N, CA, C and O atoms as a GROMACS GRO file, in nm:
protein
  432
    1MET      N    1   1.927  -6.438   1.334
    1MET     CA    2   1.783  -6.420   1.239
    1MET      C    3   1.686  -6.387   1.340
    1MET      O    4   1.670  -6.451   1.444
    2GLN      N    5   1.590  -6.237   1.287
    2GLN     CA    6   1.497  -6.255   1.354
    2GLN      C    7   1.347  -6.313   1.358
    2GLN      O    8   1.324  -6.378   1.257
    3ILE      N    9   1.290  -6.310   1.407
    3ILE     CA   10   1.102  -6.352   1.342
    3ILE      C   11   1.015  -6.272   1.397
    3ILE      O   12   1.014  -6.232   1.514
    4ALA      N   13   0.908  -6.236   1.275
    4ALA     CA   14   0.808  -6.140   1.325
    4ALA      C   15   0.688  -6.230   1.298
    4ALA      O   16   0.687  -6.301   1.198
    5ARG      N   17   0.605  -6.229   1.369
    5ARG     CA   18   0.489  -6.281   1.369
    5ARG      C   19   0.346  -6.173   1.375
    5ARG      O   20   0.231  -6.201   1.341
    6THR      N   21   0.385  -6.076   1.415
    6THR     CA   22   0.271  -5.958   1.438
    6THR      C   23   0.309  -5.847   1.310
    6THR      O   24   0.416  -5.833   1.251
    7LEU      N   25   0.199  -5.785   1.295
    7LEU     CA   26   0.255  -5.646   1.193
    7LEU      C   27   0.332  -5.524   1.317
    7LEU      O   28   0.425  -5.450   1.288
    8PRO      N   29   0.303  -5.527   1.375
    8PRO     CA   30   0.386  -5.429   1.468
    8PRO      C   31   0.544  -5.490   1.475
    8PRO      O   32   0.644  -5.420   1.458
    9GLU      N   33   0.546  -5.621   1.501
    9GLU     CA   34   0.735  -5.664   1.512
    9GLU      C   35   0.786  -5.657   1.359
    9GLU      O   36   0.905  -5.644   1.332
   10LEU      N   37   0.673  -5.667   1.249
   10LEU     CA   38   0.757  -5.663   1.124
   10LEU      C   39   0.775  -5.537   1.116
   10LEU      O   40   0.889  -5.502   1.085
   11ARG      N   41   0.676  -5.436   1.139
   11ARG     CA   42   0.693  -5.243   1.100
   11ARG      C   43   0.863  -5.236   1.147
   11ARG      O   44   0.960  -5.199   1.081
   12ALA      N   45   0.853  -5.296   1.312
   12ALA     CA   46   0.973  -5.235   1.385
   12ALA      C   47   1.090  -5.290   1.336
   12ALA      O   48   1.185  -5.219   1.302
   13THR      N   49   1.088  -5.428   1.328
   13THR     CA   50   1.211  -5.459   1.256
   13THR      C   51   1.278  -5.426   1.132
   13THR      O   52   1.398  -5.409   1.113
   14CYS      N   53   1.167  -5.419   1.041
   14CYS     CA   54   1.211  -5.338   0.896
   14CYS      C   55   1.232  -5.222   0.911
   14CYS      O   56   1.292  -5.177   0.814
   15ALA      N   57   1.205  -5.131   1.006
   15ALA     CA   58   1.222  -4.980   1.029
   15ALA      C   59   1.370  -5.001   1.092
   15ALA      O   60   1.440  -4.903   1.063
   16SER      N   61   1.435  -5.088   1.162
   16SER     CA   62   1.534  -5.086   1.222
   16SER      C   63   1.641  -5.150   1.118
   16SER      O   64   1.759  -5.114   1.121
   17LEU      N   65   1.600  -5.237   1.035
   17LEU     CA   66   1.713  -5.291   0.901
   17LEU      C   67   1.715  -5.218   0.820
   17LEU      O   68   1.819  -5.223   0.755
   18ARG      N   69   1.618  -5.119   0.775
   18ARG     CA   70   1.637  -5.012   0.690
   18ARG      C   71   1.723  -4.886   0.752
   18ARG      O   72   1.795  -4.811   0.686
   19ALA      N   73   1.701  -4.882   0.878
   19ALA     CA   74   1.773  -4.753   0.914
   19ALA      C   75   1.940  -4.792   0.915
   19ALA      O   76   2.032  -4.715   0.885
   20GLN      N   77   1.950  -4.921   0.954
   20GLN     CA   78   2.095  -4.939   0.949
   20GLN      C   79   2.182  -4.990   0.866
   20GLN      O   80   2.305  -4.991   0.868
   21HIS      N   81   2.062  -5.059   0.749
   21HIS     CA   82   2.144  -5.083   0.586
   21HIS      C   83   2.102  -5.041   0.460
   21HIS      O   84   2.136  -5.090   0.352
   22GLY      N   85   1.984  -4.894   0.491
   22GLY     CA   86   1.961  -4.830   0.397
   22GLY      C   87   1.852  -4.880   0.306
   22GLY      O   88   1.798  -4.806   0.224
   23GLY      N   89   1.818  -5.017   0.324
   23GLY     CA   90   1.716  -5.103   0.222
   23GLY      C   91   1.719  -5.231   0.237
   23GLY      O   92   1.829  -5.262   0.283
   24LEU      N   93   1.630  -5.352   0.215
   24LEU     CA   94   1.595  -5.462   0.246
   24LEU      C   95   1.568  -5.531   0.128
   24LEU      O   96   1.520  -5.458   0.041
   25THR      N   97   1.580  -5.635   0.100
   25THR     CA   98   1.522  -5.747   0.000
   25THR      C   99   1.430  -5.858   0.064
   25THR      O  100   1.429  -5.908   0.177
   26PHE      N  101   1.350  -5.880  -0.052
   26PHE     CA  102   1.235  -5.969  -0.006
   26PHE      C  103   1.211  -6.098  -0.077
   26PHE      O  104   1.211  -6.093  -0.200
   27VAL      N  105   1.193  -6.205  -0.022
   27VAL     CA  106   1.192  -6.307  -0.076
   27VAL      C  107   1.051  -6.417  -0.015
   27VAL      O  108   1.054  -6.508   0.068
   28PRO      N  109   0.938  -6.362  -0.098
   28PRO     CA  110   0.833  -6.435  -0.061
   28PRO      C  111   0.828  -6.597  -0.077
   28PRO      O  112   0.877  -6.651  -0.176
   29THR      N  113   0.760  -6.680   0.039
   29THR     CA  114   0.746  -6.802   0.003
   29THR      C  115   0.616  -6.859   0.110
   29THR      O  116   0.573  -6.789   0.202
   30MET      N  117   0.565  -6.997   0.076
   30MET     CA  118   0.480  -7.041   0.123
   30MET      C  119   0.511  -7.162   0.217
   30MET      O  120   0.430  -7.236   0.274
   31GLY      N  121   0.683  -7.164   0.219
   31GLY     CA  122   0.722  -7.243   0.341
   31GLY      C  123   0.753  -7.372   0.205
   31GLY      O  124   0.742  -7.354   0.083
   32ALA      N  125   0.795  -7.503   0.280
   32ALA     CA  126   0.810  -7.612   0.211
   32ALA      C  127   0.954  -7.578   0.151
   32ALA      O  128   0.984  -7.646   0.053
   33LEU      N  129   1.032  -7.502   0.185
   33LEU     CA  130   1.148  -7.458   0.077
   33LEU      C  131   1.219  -7.531   0.025
   33LEU      O  132   1.209  -7.645   0.068
   34HIS      N  133   1.309  -7.514  -0.075
   34HIS     CA  134   1.368  -7.596  -0.201
   34HIS      C  135   1.475  -7.536  -0.219
   34HIS      O  136   1.513  -7.442  -0.150
   35GLU      N  137   1.554  -7.597  -0.341
   35GLU     CA  138   1.681  -7.491  -0.352
   35GLU      C  139   1.684  -7.367  -0.411
   35GLU      O  140   1.778  -7.288  -0.406
   36GLY      N  141   1.549  -7.349  -0.481
   36GLY     CA  142   1.536  -7.240  -0.568
   36GLY      C  143   1.505  -7.117  -0.446
   36GLY      O  144   1.545  -7.001  -0.453
   37HIS      N  145   1.420  -7.179  -0.329
   37HIS     CA  146   1.428  -7.053  -0.242
   37HIS      C  147   1.547  -7.022  -0.204
   37HIS      O  148   1.578  -6.903  -0.210
   38ARG      N  149   1.657  -7.133  -0.148
   38ARG     CA  150   1.769  -7.079  -0.071
   38ARG      C  151   1.854  -6.992  -0.167
   38ARG      O  152   1.922  -6.893  -0.141
   39THR      N  153   1.825  -7.077  -0.326
   39THR     CA  154   1.906  -6.966  -0.406
   39THR      C  155   1.868  -6.819  -0.370
   39THR      O  156   1.943  -6.745  -0.306
   40LEU      N  157   1.737  -6.782  -0.423
   40LEU     CA  158   1.688  -6.656  -0.383
   40LEU      C  159   1.726  -6.586  -0.253
   40LEU      O  160   1.729  -6.464  -0.258
   41VAL      N  161   1.752  -6.639  -0.148
   41VAL     CA  162   1.790  -6.593  -0.016
   41VAL      C  163   1.962  -6.585  -0.064
   41VAL      O  164   2.015  -6.474  -0.061
   42ARG      N  165   2.014  -6.663  -0.091
   42ARG     CA  166   2.187  -6.637  -0.144
   42ARG      C  167   2.174  -6.506  -0.197
   42ARG      O  168   2.225  -6.403  -0.152
   43SER      N  169   2.096  -6.521  -0.306
   43SER     CA  170   2.127  -6.397  -0.375
   43SER      C  171   2.071  -6.266  -0.337
   43SER      O  172   2.116  -6.168  -0.397
   44ALA      N  173   1.972  -6.247  -0.240
   44ALA     CA  174   1.908  -6.149  -0.166
   44ALA      C  175   2.045  -6.098  -0.090
   44ALA      O  176   2.095  -5.986  -0.104
   45VAL      N  177   2.087  -6.194  -0.015
   45VAL     CA  178   2.197  -6.138   0.086
   45VAL      C  179   2.333  -6.067   0.037
   45VAL      O  180   2.408  -5.983   0.086
   46ALA      N  181   2.330  -6.158  -0.110
   46ALA     CA  182   2.462  -6.122  -0.174
   46ALA      C  183   2.467  -5.976  -0.233
   46ALA      O  184   2.568  -5.919  -0.274
   47SER      N  185   2.311  -5.915  -0.228
   47SER     CA  186   2.280  -5.782  -0.283
   47SER      C  187   2.374  -5.683  -0.132
   47SER      O  188   2.421  -5.570  -0.142
   48GLY      N  189   2.375  -5.712  -0.091
   48GLY     CA  190   2.437  -5.643   0.046
   48GLY      C  191   2.305  -5.558   0.134
   48GLY      O  192   2.320  -5.470   0.219
   49ALA      N  193   2.192  -5.608   0.090
   49ALA     CA  194   2.107  -5.528   0.176
   49ALA      C  195   2.028  -5.692   0.288
   49ALA      O  196   2.045  -5.811   0.261
   50PRO      N  197   1.964  -5.644   0.384
   50PRO     CA  198   1.905  -5.771   0.440
   50PRO      C  199   1.791  -5.807   0.373
   50PRO      O  200   1.703  -5.745   0.312
   51ALA      N  201   1.817  -5.937   0.402
   51ALA     CA  202   1.723  -6.058   0.342
   51ALA      C  203   1.621  -6.066   0.438
   51ALA      O  204   1.650  -6.091   0.556
   52VAL      N  205   1.470  -6.044   0.388
   52VAL     CA  206   1.378  -6.072   0.436
   52VAL      C  207   1.306  -6.186   0.393
   52VAL      O  208   1.293  -6.187   0.270
   53ALA      N  209   1.259  -6.276   0.447
   53ALA     CA  210   1.185  -6.367   0.377
   53ALA      C  211   1.044  -6.422   0.463
   53ALA      O  212   1.034  -6.444   0.584
   54SER      N  213   0.961  -6.432   0.379
   54SER     CA  214   0.810  -6.492   0.429
   54SER      C  215   0.788  -6.639   0.421
   54SER      O  216   0.845  -6.717   0.345
   55ILE      N  217   0.692  -6.666   0.514
   55ILE     CA  218   0.660  -6.798   0.522
   55ILE      C  219   0.491  -6.767   0.538
   55ILE      O  220   0.439  -6.741   0.647
   56PHE      N  221   0.426  -6.774   0.427
   56PHE     CA  222   0.274  -6.792   0.454
   56PHE      C  223   0.223  -6.890   0.360
   56PHE      O  224   0.242  -6.897   0.239
   57VAL      N  225   0.154  -6.967   0.440
   57VAL     CA  226   0.043  -7.072   0.339
   57VAL      C  227  -0.059  -7.012   0.326
   57VAL      O  228  -0.131  -7.004   0.426
   58ASN      N  229  -0.105  -6.945   0.191
   58ASN     CA  230  -0.203  -6.883   0.160
   58ASN      C  231  -0.301  -6.965   0.111
   58ASN      O  232  -0.280  -7.040   0.015
   59PRO      N  233  -0.447  -6.955   0.190
   59PRO     CA  234  -0.557  -7.060   0.165
   59PRO      C  235  -0.625  -7.014   0.055
   59PRO      O  236  -0.709  -7.092   0.009
   60LEU      N  237  -0.608  -6.885  -0.011
   60LEU     CA  238  -0.687  -6.830  -0.130
   60LEU      C  239  -0.613  -6.878  -0.242
   60LEU      O  240  -0.662  -6.852  -0.352
   61GLN      N  241  -0.467  -6.965  -0.238
   61GLN     CA  242  -0.412  -6.991  -0.343
   61GLN      C  243  -0.464  -7.147  -0.359
   61GLN      O  244  -0.433  -7.215  -0.457
   62PHE      N  245  -0.519  -7.179  -0.287
   62PHE     CA  246  -0.616  -7.342  -0.336
   62PHE      C  247  -0.758  -7.321  -0.388
   62PHE      O  248  -0.853  -7.252  -0.349
   63ALA      N  249  -0.741  -7.394  -0.477
   63ALA     CA  250  -0.919  -7.458  -0.555
   63ALA      C  251  -0.986  -7.513  -0.442
   63ALA      O  252  -0.921  -7.562  -0.350
   64ALA      N  253  -1.090  -7.509  -0.442
   64ALA     CA  254  -1.190  -7.589  -0.379
   64ALA      C  255  -1.126  -7.770  -0.371
   64ALA      O  256  -1.121  -7.839  -0.269
   65THR      N  257  -1.091  -7.804  -0.489
   65THR     CA  258  -1.053  -7.919  -0.538
   65THR      C  259  -0.907  -7.981  -0.457
   65THR      O  260  -0.879  -8.099  -0.438
   66GLU      N  261  -0.830  -7.859  -0.419
   66GLU     CA  262  -0.688  -7.901  -0.359
   66GLU      C  263  -0.721  -7.909  -0.216
   66GLU      O  264  -0.820  -7.852  -0.171
   67ASP      N  265  -0.634  -7.983  -0.137
   67ASP     CA  266  -0.625  -7.993  -0.008
   67ASP      C  267  -0.524  -7.925   0.074
   67ASP      O  268  -0.418  -7.978   0.109
   68LEU      N  269  -0.568  -7.787   0.109
   68LEU     CA  270  -0.461  -7.715   0.218
   68LEU      C  271  -0.429  -7.786   0.299
   68LEU      O  272  -0.310  -7.809   0.277
   69SER      N  273  -0.462  -7.839   0.386
   69SER     CA  274  -0.437  -7.917   0.550
   69SER      C  275  -0.313  -8.002   0.487
   69SER      O  276  -0.210  -8.018   0.553
   70ARG      N  277  -0.331  -8.059   0.345
   70ARG     CA  278  -0.197  -8.146   0.336
   70ARG      C  279  -0.068  -8.085   0.277
   70ARG      O  280   0.028  -8.152   0.241
   71TYR      N  281  -0.076  -7.964   0.271
   71TYR     CA  282   0.020  -7.878   0.175
   71TYR      C  283   0.143  -7.902   0.291
   71TYR      O  284   0.124  -7.917   0.411
   72PRO      N  285   0.274  -7.901   0.223
   72PRO     CA  286   0.368  -7.946   0.352
   72PRO      C  287   0.402  -7.855   0.434
   72PRO      O  288   0.412  -7.743   0.383
   73ARG      N  289   0.425  -7.863   0.550
   73ARG     CA  290   0.471  -7.727   0.638
   73ARG      C  291   0.570  -7.787   0.726
   73ARG      O  292   0.550  -7.898   0.774
   74ASP      N  293   0.686  -7.716   0.752
   74ASP     CA  294   0.786  -7.759   0.858
   74ASP      C  295   0.880  -7.636   0.887
   74ASP      O  296   0.989  -7.621   0.830
   75GLU      N  297   0.830  -7.554   0.977
   75GLU     CA  298   0.843  -7.430   1.022
   75GLU      C  299   0.989  -7.451   1.063
   75GLU      O  300   1.079  -7.372   1.033
   76ALA      N  301   1.008  -7.574   1.142
   76ALA     CA  302   1.170  -7.526   1.186
   76ALA      C  303   1.280  -7.579   1.113
   76ALA      O  304   1.395  -7.566   1.154
   77GLY      N  305   1.252  -7.637   1.011
   77GLY     CA  306   1.319  -7.698   0.909
   77GLY      C  307   1.327  -7.563   0.799
   77GLY      O  308   1.433  -7.541   0.740
   78ASP      N  309   1.240  -7.498   0.782
   78ASP     CA  310   1.216  -7.376   0.701
   78ASP      C  311   1.310  -7.259   0.758
   78ASP      O  312   1.376  -7.186   0.684
   79LEU      N  313   1.307  -7.251   0.882
   79LEU     CA  314   1.388  -7.170   0.998
   79LEU      C  315   1.505  -7.171   0.960
   79LEU      O  316   1.574  -7.081   0.911
   80ALA      N  317   1.534  -7.310   0.992
   80ALA     CA  318   1.684  -7.334   0.975
   80ALA      C  319   1.764  -7.332   0.863
   80ALA      O  320   1.886  -7.323   0.867
   81ALA      N  321   1.682  -7.342   0.738
   81ALA     CA  322   1.739  -7.318   0.607
   81ALA      C  323   1.764  -7.161   0.590
   81ALA      O  324   1.865  -7.119   0.534
   82LEU      N  325   1.664  -7.079   0.640
   82LEU     CA  326   1.704  -6.945   0.596
   82LEU      C  327   1.780  -6.906   0.684
   82LEU      O  328   1.850  -6.823   0.627
   83GLU      N  329   1.817  -6.915   0.807
   83GLU     CA  330   1.907  -6.882   0.855
   83GLU      C  331   2.048  -6.918   0.827
   83GLU      O  332   2.137  -6.834   0.847
   84ALA      N  333   2.074  -7.028   0.784
   84ALA     CA  334   2.170  -7.128   0.708
   84ALA      C  335   2.205  -6.998   0.592
   84ALA      O  336   2.318  -6.951   0.583
   85GLU      N  337   2.105  -6.957   0.520
   85GLU     CA  338   2.153  -6.915   0.417
   85GLU      C  339   2.179  -6.716   0.450
   85GLU      O  340   2.196  -6.643   0.352
   86GLY      N  341   2.177  -6.674   0.552
   86GLY     CA  342   2.184  -6.569   0.590
   86GLY      C  343   2.096  -6.477   0.618
   86GLY      O  344   2.129  -6.365   0.658
   87CYS      N  345   1.966  -6.519   0.598
   87CYS     CA  346   1.868  -6.423   0.629
   87CYS      C  347   1.829  -6.362   0.753
   87CYS      O  348   1.836  -6.417   0.863
   88SER      N  349   1.791  -6.254   0.731
   88SER     CA  350   1.802  -6.135   0.850
   88SER      C  351   1.691  -6.145   0.906
   88SER      O  352   1.707  -6.123   1.026
   89LEU      N  353   1.566  -6.171   0.878
   89LEU     CA  354   1.431  -6.162   0.931
   89LEU      C  355   1.328  -6.245   0.842
   89LEU      O  356   1.327  -6.251   0.719
   90VAL      N  357   1.229  -6.317   0.945
   90VAL     CA  358   1.183  -6.403   0.848
   90VAL      C  359   1.020  -6.363   0.930
   90VAL      O  360   0.998  -6.336   1.048
   91TRP      N  361   0.931  -6.371   0.820
   91TRP     CA  362   0.770  -6.307   0.842
   91TRP      C  363   0.688  -6.412   0.838
   91TRP      O  364   0.670  -6.469   0.731
   92LEU      N  365   0.613  -6.463   0.978
   92LEU     CA  366   0.559  -6.541   0.999
   92LEU      C  367   0.414  -6.516   1.008
   92LEU      O  368   0.366  -6.554   1.115
   93PRO      N  369   0.319  -6.454   0.912
   93PRO     CA  370   0.186  -6.411   0.988
   93PRO      C  371   0.112  -6.563   1.017
   93PRO      O  372   0.160  -6.674   0.998
   94ASP      N  373  -0.024  -6.524   1.072
   94ASP     CA  374  -0.127  -6.603   1.064
   94ASP      C  375  -0.240  -6.566   0.967
   94ASP      O  376  -0.245  -6.456   0.913
   95VAL      N  377  -0.318  -6.650   0.949
   95VAL     CA  378  -0.398  -6.594   0.838
   95VAL      C  379  -0.500  -6.486   0.884
   95VAL      O  380  -0.542  -6.403   0.805
   96ALA      N  381  -0.544  -6.491   1.030
   96ALA     CA  382  -0.623  -6.354   1.102
   96ALA      C  383  -0.532  -6.252   1.040
   96ALA      O  384  -0.586  -6.168   0.967
   97THR      N  385  -0.396  -6.248   1.060
   97THR     CA  386  -0.315  -6.106   1.048
   97THR      C  387  -0.325  -6.078   0.885
   97THR      O  388  -0.335  -5.963   0.841
   98MET      N  389  -0.320  -6.205   0.791
   98MET     CA  390  -0.336  -6.142   0.664
   98MET      C  391  -0.456  -6.120   0.599
   98MET      O  392  -0.464  -6.065   0.489
   99TYR      N  393  -0.543  -6.156   0.659
   99TYR     CA  394  -0.686  -6.114   0.630
   99TYR      C  395  -0.767  -6.090   0.780
   99TYR      O  396  -0.823  -6.175   0.849
  100PRO      N  397  -0.756  -5.990   0.796
  100PRO     CA  398  -0.856  -5.922   0.900
  100PRO      C  399  -0.967  -5.932   0.902
  100PRO      O  400  -1.019  -5.892   0.798
  101ALA      N  401  -1.040  -5.972   0.981
  101ALA     CA  402  -1.212  -5.950   0.962
  101ALA      C  403  -1.218  -5.776   0.959
  101ALA      O  404  -1.133  -5.698   1.000
  102ARG      N  405  -1.332  -5.752   0.904
  102ARG     CA  406  -1.359  -5.618   0.878
  102ARG      C  407  -1.514  -5.630   0.937
  102ARG      O  408  -1.585  -5.729   0.954
  103GLU      N  409  -1.540  -5.488   0.963
  103GLU     CA  410  -1.627  -5.485   1.017
  103GLU      C  411  -1.756  -5.438   0.889
  103GLU      O  412  -1.736  -5.338   0.822
  104ALA      N  413  -1.875  -5.517   0.870
  104ALA     CA  414  -1.971  -5.534   0.809
  104ALA      C  415  -1.972  -5.360   0.773
  104ALA      O  416  -1.958  -5.272   0.857
  105PRO      N  417  -1.990  -5.341   0.636
  105PRO     CA  418  -2.042  -5.179   0.650
  105PRO      C  419  -2.215  -5.133   0.684
  105PRO      O  420  -2.319  -5.197   0.670
  106ARG      N  421  -2.192  -5.011   0.729
  106ARG     CA  422  -2.350  -5.000   0.803
  106ARG      C  423  -2.396  -4.853   0.684
  106ARG      O  424  -2.335  -4.749   0.657
  107PHE      N  425  -2.529  -4.910   0.638
  107PHE     CA  426  -2.609  -4.811   0.551
  107PHE      C  427  -2.687  -4.735   0.659
  107PHE      O  428  -2.717  -4.778   0.770
  108PRO      N  429  -2.710  -4.636   0.618
  108PRO     CA  430  -2.832  -4.533   0.707
  108PRO      C  431  -2.944  -4.562   0.683
  108PRO      O  432  -3.037  -4.500   0.736
   0.00000   0.00000   0.00000
């Protein structure tokens, strides 16, 4: 199982997998994998296309009253579960990759 943490890694690995297999399947997650996630990965693998899963705890999905820092995280356990199900690639971006700082617009 391969792991991509940057966009260049993700693009290169996806391109290679597509070239070899013709397509990909995708299972987006926020980690804290459970049987439902594992079932989705098994179904993706059974389709015959390489399974790609993401693990990204999206801070924008939490309301001000919810505690993002308390969301369960077990990267090693999640990676082990994905590998056991036959996942080909895991996309593990950080917040800066998903929400890059944008240069402020300039007005004349």
